[in-house]
N, CA, C and O of each residue as an XYZ file, in Angstrom:
604
protein
N      98.649    118.242     95.035
C      98.395    117.073     94.236
C      97.490    116.154     95.051
O      97.672    116.007     96.260
N      96.530    115.547     94.394
C      95.642    114.567     95.022
C      96.062    113.191     94.507
O      96.114    112.957     93.299
N      96.361    112.285     95.438
C      96.780    110.946     95.023
C      95.636    110.214     94.345
O      94.471    110.350     94.719
N      95.998    109.441     93.346
C      95.033    108.648     92.575
C      95.188    107.169     92.906
O      96.297    106.696     93.153
N      94.084    106.448     92.910
C      94.085    105.008     93.155
C      93.757    104.293     91.851
O      92.775    104.622     91.186
N      94.583    103.313     91.485
C      94.353    102.507     90.279
C      93.121    101.635     90.509
O      93.005    100.975     91.541
N      92.200    101.635     89.539
C      90.958    100.865     89.687
C      90.801     99.782     88.634
O      89.809     99.054     88.638
N      91.760     99.670     87.739
C      91.667     98.647     86.693
C      91.799     99.273     85.316
O      92.257    100.405     85.166
N      91.386     98.506     84.315
C      91.478     98.983     82.944
C      90.105     99.012     82.310
O      89.224     98.224     82.655
N      89.934     99.943     81.366
C      88.661    100.029     80.660
C      88.669     99.055     79.480
O      89.601     98.266     79.323
N      87.630     99.118     78.659
C      87.493     98.205     77.524
C      88.620     98.352     76.511
O      88.892     97.421     75.754
N      89.280     99.506     76.487
C      90.394     99.756     75.563
C      91.754     99.489     76.210
O      92.786     99.902     75.681
N      91.756     98.805     77.343
C      92.977     98.503     78.095
C      93.707     99.745     78.602
O      94.913     99.707     78.845
N      92.980    100.831     78.757
C      93.552    102.057     79.332
C      93.413    101.977     80.851
O      92.356    101.598     81.357
N      94.476    102.332     81.582
C      94.370    102.305     83.046
C      93.358    103.340     83.541
O      93.254    104.441     83.001
N      92.631    102.963     84.563
C      91.628    103.845     85.153
C      92.015    104.155     86.599
O      92.500    103.289     87.327
N      91.791    105.398     86.994
C      92.137    105.847     88.336
C      90.974    106.625     88.930
O      90.143    107.178     88.210
N      90.932    106.657     90.255
C      89.971    107.502     90.949
C      90.721    108.294     92.008
O      91.693    107.796     92.575
N      90.292    109.506     92.281
C      90.987    110.305     93.290
C      90.736    109.752     94.690
O      89.667    109.217     94.986
N      91.746    109.896     95.539
C      91.585    109.559     96.951
C      91.344    110.864     97.698
O      91.266    111.933     97.093
N      91.228    110.767     98.991
C      91.102    111.972     99.818
C      92.441    112.470    100.314
O      92.495    113.287    101.233
N      93.543    111.985     99.712
C      94.884    112.323    100.180
C      95.421    113.506     99.375
O      95.635    113.405     98.167
N      95.634    114.620    100.059
C      96.142    115.840     99.431
C      97.600    116.035     99.851
O      97.899    116.178    101.036
N      98.498    116.041     98.871
C      99.935    116.139     99.120
C     100.446    117.488     98.637
O     100.139    117.925     97.528
N     101.230    118.138     99.487
C     101.857    119.402     99.122
C     103.109    119.078     98.312
O     104.039    118.460     98.829
N     103.137    119.486     97.062
C     104.269    119.147     96.199
C     104.898    120.374     95.549
O     105.693    120.237     94.619
N     104.561    121.552     96.017
C     105.123    122.791     95.477
C     106.138    123.339     96.479
O     105.769    123.808     97.555
N     107.415    123.274     96.116
C     108.472    123.682     97.043
C     108.309    125.131     97.503
O     108.739    125.488     98.600
N     107.699    125.948     96.679
C     107.502    127.349     97.057
C     106.499    127.496     98.189
O     106.495    128.518     98.875
N     105.654    126.505     98.398
C     104.625    126.584     99.432
C     104.950    125.767    100.676
O     104.247    125.859    101.682
N     106.017    124.963    100.610
C     106.384    124.140    101.761
C     106.980    124.998    102.870
O     107.801    125.879    102.618
N     106.556    124.727    104.094
C     107.206    125.384    105.227
C     108.558    124.710    105.444
O     108.785    123.591    104.983
N     109.430    125.384    106.133
C     110.739    124.808    106.442
C     110.552    123.542    107.278
O     111.247    122.549    107.059
N     109.624    123.569    108.229
C     109.394    122.400    109.089
C     108.923    121.196    108.271
O     109.379    120.075    108.497
N     108.017    121.424    107.326
C     107.499    120.326    106.507
C     108.595    119.766    105.598
O     108.713    118.550    105.448
N     109.391    120.642    104.995
C     110.471    120.212    104.114
C     111.546    119.458    104.901
O     112.098    118.475    104.407
N     111.845    119.913    106.122
C     112.831    119.252    106.974
C     112.352    117.860    107.376
O     113.129    116.906    107.337
N     111.087    117.734    107.760
C     110.543    116.420    108.138
C     110.570    115.467    106.942
O     110.915    114.294    107.087
N     110.209    115.970    105.770
C     110.253    115.166    104.545
C     111.670    114.658    104.291
O     111.872    113.466    104.059
N     112.650    115.562    104.335
C     114.034    115.186    104.067
C     114.582    114.212    105.092
O     115.309    113.284    104.738
N     114.246    114.411    106.353
C     114.713    113.523    107.423
C     114.286    112.088    107.136
O     115.101    111.167    107.197
N     113.019    111.902    106.827
C     112.510    110.542    106.612
C     112.881    110.007    105.235
O     113.043    108.799    105.062
N     113.015    110.891    104.261
C     113.449    110.451    102.943
C     114.876    109.893    103.012
O     115.179    108.878    102.385
N     115.739    110.553    103.769
C     117.108    110.047    103.935
C     117.098    108.681    104.606
O     117.864    107.794    104.228
N     116.237    108.512    105.596
C     116.115    107.201    106.232
C     115.684    106.143    105.240
O     116.195    105.023    105.256
N     114.757    106.489    104.389
C     114.266    105.561    103.357
C     115.366    105.231    102.359
O     115.565    104.064    102.022
N     116.075    106.233    101.886
C     117.084    106.024    100.842
C     118.340    105.340    101.357
O     118.960    104.567    100.626
N     118.732    105.608    102.605
C     120.006    105.096    103.105
C     119.883    103.921    104.059
O     120.845    103.177    104.247
N     118.723    103.743    104.659
C     118.571    102.635    105.603
C     117.774    101.487    105.009
O     118.087    100.323    105.261
N     116.761    101.792    104.231
C     115.920    100.754    103.646
C     114.656    100.549    104.452
O     114.537    101.015    105.585
N     113.716     99.843    103.849
C     112.413     99.670    104.502
C     111.981     98.213    104.611
O     110.895     97.930    105.119
N     112.806     97.292    104.147
C     112.401     95.889    104.194
C     113.579     95.031    104.643
O     114.694     95.526    104.807
N     113.321     93.744    104.840
C     114.339     92.839    105.362
C     115.521     92.681    104.409
O     116.623     92.368    104.859
N     115.329     92.884    103.125
C     116.436     92.838    102.172
C     117.479     93.902    102.469
O     118.660     93.722    102.172
N     117.045     95.008    103.054
C     117.978     96.079    103.400
C     118.950     95.614    104.479
O     120.105     96.037    104.497
N     118.488     94.744    105.380
C     119.364     94.220    106.431
C     120.517     93.451    105.802
O     121.672     93.620    106.192
N     120.197     92.608    104.829
C     121.249     91.849    104.142
C     122.233     92.797    103.458
O     123.443     92.581    103.522
N     121.731     93.833    102.813
C     122.609     94.794    102.152
C     123.563     95.455    103.141
O     124.735     95.665    102.829
N     123.062     95.786    104.339
C     123.929     96.383    105.363
C     125.008     95.396    105.800
O     126.161     95.781    105.996
N     124.631     94.114    105.954
C     125.622     93.102    106.336
C     126.701     92.959    105.263
O     127.880     92.823    105.587
N     126.310     92.990    104.007
C     127.284     92.872    102.911
C     128.270     94.037    102.956
O     129.481     93.839    102.865
N     127.740     95.256    103.099
C     128.626     96.421    103.156
C     129.503     96.393    104.407
O     130.679     96.752    104.348
N     128.939     95.968    105.533
C     129.712     95.863    106.767
C     130.871     94.892    106.579
O     131.998     95.171    106.988
N     130.588     93.751    105.960
C     131.631     92.761    105.696
C     132.732     93.355    104.817
O     133.916     93.147    105.083
N     132.354     94.087    103.783
C     133.353     94.704    102.893
C     134.242     95.692    103.645
O     135.457     95.708    103.453
N     133.640     96.505    104.491
C     134.420     97.484    105.242
C     135.340     96.814    106.256
O     136.470     97.257    106.466
N     134.855     95.749    106.883
C     135.701     95.036    107.847
C     136.868     94.347    107.144
O     137.992     94.361    107.645
N     136.606     93.746    105.989
C     137.681     93.100    105.228
C     138.714     94.114    104.758
O     139.905     93.813    104.680
N     138.247     95.317    104.448
C     139.154     96.377    104.016
C     139.757     97.136    105.177
O     140.490     98.104    104.975
N     139.460     96.714    106.373
C     139.960     97.331    107.605
C     139.648     98.827    107.665
O     140.464     99.640    108.100
N     138.458     99.149    107.221
C     137.988    100.534    107.274
C     137.037    100.646    108.468
O     135.818    100.548    108.326
N     137.624    100.852    109.638
C     136.865    100.820    110.887
C     135.814    101.922    110.967
O     134.729    101.699    111.504
N     136.115    103.094    110.448
C     135.174    104.213    110.539
C     133.921    103.920    109.719
O     132.803    104.093    110.203
N     134.110    103.478    108.482
C     132.944    103.163    107.640
C     132.216    101.920    108.156
O     130.993    101.831    108.043
N     132.952    100.966    108.716
C     132.319     99.775    109.294
C     131.426    100.174    110.467
O     130.317     99.657    110.604
N     131.897    101.084    111.309
C     131.098    101.554    112.452
C     129.838    102.261    111.967
O     128.757    102.048    112.515
N     129.973    103.102    110.941
C     128.808    103.791    110.381
C     127.822    102.783    109.821
O     126.617    102.908    110.040
N     128.316    101.791    109.105
C     127.438    100.774    108.523
C     126.754     99.951    109.611
O     125.581     99.600    109.483
N     127.486     99.644    110.678
C     126.898     98.915    111.798
C     125.785     99.740    112.438
O     124.727     99.204    112.770
N     126.015    101.033    112.610
C     124.978    101.913    113.165
C     123.748    101.939    112.260
O     122.618    101.893    112.745
N     123.967    102.014    110.938
C     122.848    101.995    109.998
C     122.097    100.672    110.058
O     120.870    100.647    109.962
N     122.820     99.587    110.215
C     122.197     98.269    110.362
C     121.298     98.242    111.594
O     120.162     97.772    111.534
N     121.817     98.750    112.710
C     121.014     98.800    113.939
C     119.762     99.642    113.749
O     118.680     99.248    114.183
N     119.898    100.803    113.102
C     118.742    101.661    112.861
C     117.699    100.950    111.994
O     116.499    101.048    112.253
N     118.160    100.238    110.972
C     117.245     99.520    110.084
C     116.497     98.436    110.839
O     115.279     98.314    110.710
N     117.219     97.648    111.626
C     116.585     96.568    112.400
C     115.587     97.139    113.398
O     114.474     96.627    113.527
N     115.975     98.192    114.103
C     115.058     98.814    115.064
C     113.814     99.354    114.377
O     112.704     99.203    114.887
N     113.995     99.984    113.221
C     112.863    100.516    112.467
C     111.923     99.399    112.028
O     110.703     99.526    112.137
N     112.496     98.304    111.533
C     111.680     97.155    111.125
C     110.935     96.561    112.310
O     109.758     96.218    112.200
N     111.617     96.438    113.444
C     110.978     95.872    114.636
C     109.826     96.731    115.144
O     108.850     96.215    115.688
N     109.946     98.046    114.963
C     108.868     98.949    115.389
C     107.781     99.079    114.330
O     106.746     99.701    114.568
N     108.021     98.487    113.152
C     107.037     98.581    112.080
C     107.014     99.933    111.410
O     106.024    100.291    110.772
N     108.091    100.695    111.542
C     108.146    102.023    110.946
C     108.566    101.930    109.489
O     109.365    101.073    109.110
N     108.027    102.805    108.699
C     108.329    102.870    107.276
C     108.782    104.282    106.945
O     107.945    105.178    106.828
N     110.092    104.508    106.789
C     110.561    105.864    106.486
C     109.949    106.437    105.211
O     109.763    107.649    105.105
N     109.632    105.570    104.235
C     109.021    106.077    103.000
C     107.633    106.641    103.272
O     107.276    107.697    102.750
N     106.852    105.941    104.086
C     105.515    106.444    104.440
C     105.609    107.706    105.296
O     104.806    108.627    105.141
N     106.589    107.746    106.198
C     106.761    108.935    107.036
C     107.182    110.144    106.189
O     106.748    111.266    106.448
N     108.031    109.909    105.172
C     108.426    111.002    104.274
C     107.207    111.542    103.534
O     107.019    112.754    103.429
N     106.384    110.630    103.023
C     105.173    111.063    102.336
C     104.223    111.768    103.303
O     103.624    112.788    102.961
N     104.088    111.220    104.505
C     103.196    111.816    105.508
C     103.593    113.257    105.812
O     102.732    114.093    106.085
N     104.889    113.552    105.766
C     105.352    114.916    106.035
C     104.842    115.912    104.994
O     104.780    117.113    105.257
N     104.481    115.415    103.823
C     103.996    116.294    102.750
C     102.477    116.324    102.636
O     101.929    117.076    101.829
N     101.796    115.513    103.436
C     100.330    115.437    103.350
C      99.706    116.619    104.080
O      99.912    116.808    105.279
N      98.929    117.419    103.325
C      98.202    118.552    103.909
C      96.966    118.089    104.664
O      96.666    118.560    105.762
N      96.254    117.145    104.037
C      95.035    116.627    104.666
C      94.665    115.297    104.041
O      95.040    114.973    102.914
N      93.915    114.547    104.824
C      93.325    113.301    104.353
C      91.831    113.448    104.572
O      91.356    113.505    105.706
N      91.097    113.508    103.469
C      89.671    113.803    103.578
C      89.504    115.196    104.147
O      90.049    116.165    103.618
N      88.742    115.293    105.235
C      88.536    116.587    105.882
C      89.469    116.808    107.063
O      89.359    117.816    107.761
N      90.383    115.876    107.293
C      91.281    115.962    108.447
C      92.588    116.634    108.060
O      93.359    116.080    107.277
N      92.852    117.838    108.605
C      94.138    118.489    108.311
C      95.282    117.740    108.992
O      95.109    117.179    110.074
N      96.439    117.735    108.357
C      97.625    117.057    108.887
C      98.698    118.113    109.092
O      99.467    118.418    108.181
N      98.742    118.668    110.298
C      99.652    119.772    110.579
C     100.723    119.429    111.604
O     101.701    120.163    111.744
N     100.553    118.321    112.325
C     101.524    117.918    113.349
C     102.663    117.166    112.668
O     102.479    116.035    112.217
N     103.832    117.786    112.592
C     104.979    117.203    111.903
C     105.952    116.505    112.853
O     107.045    116.109    112.448
N     105.551    116.356    114.116
C     106.373    115.571    115.043
C     106.322    114.110    114.601
O     105.464    113.734    113.803
N     107.230    113.292    115.113
C     107.222    111.875    114.738
C     105.881    111.229    115.073
O     105.366    110.427    114.294
N     105.316    111.574    116.225
C     104.015    111.007    116.602
C     102.908    111.518    115.680
O     102.011    110.764    115.301
N     102.975    112.795    115.326
C     101.989    113.358    114.406
C     102.062    112.708    113.030
O     101.034    112.448    112.405
N     103.278    112.448    112.560
C     103.437    111.784    111.258
C     102.921    110.347    111.313
O     102.362    109.847    110.336
N     103.107    109.688    112.450
C     102.579    108.321    112.595
C     101.048    108.338    112.539
O     100.434    107.428    111.982
N     100.442    109.366    113.112
C      98.975    109.488    113.029
C      98.550    109.737    111.581
O      97.520    109.227    111.138
N      99.333    110.511    110.852
C      99.036    110.738    109.434
C      99.164    109.435    108.656
O      98.341    109.153    107.784
N     100.181    108.640    108.956
C     100.338    107.331    108.301
C      99.105    106.468    108.565
O      98.631    105.780    107.660
N      98.584    106.496    109.783
C      97.366    105.739    110.093
C      96.207    106.203    109.211
O      95.434    105.382    108.718
N      96.086    107.511    109.012
C      95.034    108.044    108.139
C      95.248    107.582    106.691
O      94.293    107.228    106.000
N      96.508    107.590    106.241
C      96.812    107.130    104.882
C      96.421    105.665    104.715
O      95.864    105.275    103.688
N      96.715    104.866    105.722
C      96.373    103.447    105.652
C      94.868    103.240    105.662
O      94.355    102.361    104.969
N      94.154    104.047    106.447
C      92.688    103.965    106.456
C      92.105    104.362    105.105
O      91.053    103.865    104.703
N      92.790    105.252    104.415
C      92.345    105.699    103.095
C      92.661    104.654    102.031
O      92.201    104.757    100.894
N      93.451    103.646    102.407
C      93.750    102.555    101.484
C      94.977    102.782    100.621
O      95.056    102.270     99.504
N      95.941    103.550    101.131
C      97.151    103.796    100.350
C      97.877    102.474    100.098
O      97.949    101.615    100.976
N      98.405    102.329     98.904
C      99.115    101.099     98.530
C     100.605    101.402     98.347
O     101.023    102.556     98.263
N     101.385    100.326     98.289
C     102.826    100.461     98.075
C     103.118    101.233     96.791
O     103.982    102.111     96.770
N     102.396    100.903     95.726
C     102.655    101.586     94.455
C     102.263    103.065     94.533
O     102.905    103.905     93.902
N     101.227    103.390     95.291
C     100.842    104.791     95.450
C     101.943    105.573     96.169
O     102.238    106.714     95.814
N     102.547    104.946     97.184
C     103.627    105.596     97.932
C     104.803    105.846     96.999
O     105.327    106.959     96.941
N     105.218    104.816     96.270
C     106.375    104.942     95.357
C     106.121    106.009     94.285
O     106.975    106.858     94.028
N     104.944    105.956     93.667
C     104.626    106.921     92.609
C     104.591    108.346     93.157
O     105.093    109.270     92.518
N     104.002    108.525     94.336
C     103.917    109.868     94.923
C     105.309    110.387     95.274
O     105.623    111.543     94.989
N     106.147    109.552     95.888
C     107.495    109.997     96.239
C     108.311    110.307     94.984
O     109.069    111.277     94.966
N     108.164    109.503     93.949
C     108.881    109.763     92.693
C     108.416    111.077     92.068
O     109.231    111.872     91.601
N     107.119    111.296     92.063
C     106.584    112.528     91.469
C     107.027    113.753     92.261
O     107.431    114.762     91.682
N     106.949    113.660     93.583
C     107.355    114.783     94.420
C     108.846    115.054     94.250
O     109.254    116.209     94.133
N     109.661    114.006     94.236
C     111.108    114.175     94.072
C     111.418    114.893     92.761
O     112.309    115.739     92.698
N     110.672    114.544     91.721
C     110.865    115.193     90.430
C     110.556    116.672     90.463
O     111.124    117.443     89.690
N     109.657    117.080     91.355
C     109.288    118.492     91.460
C     110.145    119.255     92.462
O     110.419    120.441     92.279
N     110.571    118.559     93.536
C     111.275    119.244     94.611
C     112.782    119.234     94.471
O     113.452    120.181     94.882
N     113.324    118.168     93.892
C     114.760    118.022     93.816
C     115.278    118.486     92.452
O     114.656    118.222     91.423
N     116.395    119.163     92.453
C     116.946    119.629     91.172
C     117.361    118.444     90.308
O     117.810    117.416     90.817
N     117.208    118.598     89.008
C     117.546    117.526     88.069
C     119.042    117.410     87.891
O     119.509    116.558     87.135
């Protein structure tokens, strides 16, 4: 799949898009185990930890509930998740972008084959240079999830 960039509306109020140079692997039959594992690792971080400061508040709310209910095991897990979220925010990491980066075959003429954390960060830099937007990330992850995950 090639990601599309929204460019506005035509005279008939129809949305207009143009292709980017971002090529995403979205066929589960063609994904390597390493690529699928990297995608899942970062997708779980995105879904369970959060990517913005509002997620920190959500972790505090859940932590408070577990402490009030004297559920020490779940409180400890929630505290660990809170720490991971804060550390991720402080480092400027975006698990959603890293999940998408794990599925990117190439950006323009640059192949994206390094699935290490550092390699994915380099892919994120390429995505940002290509002008990827928040809505493009959300739409791509939603579309890929619809194809990769069972209904």
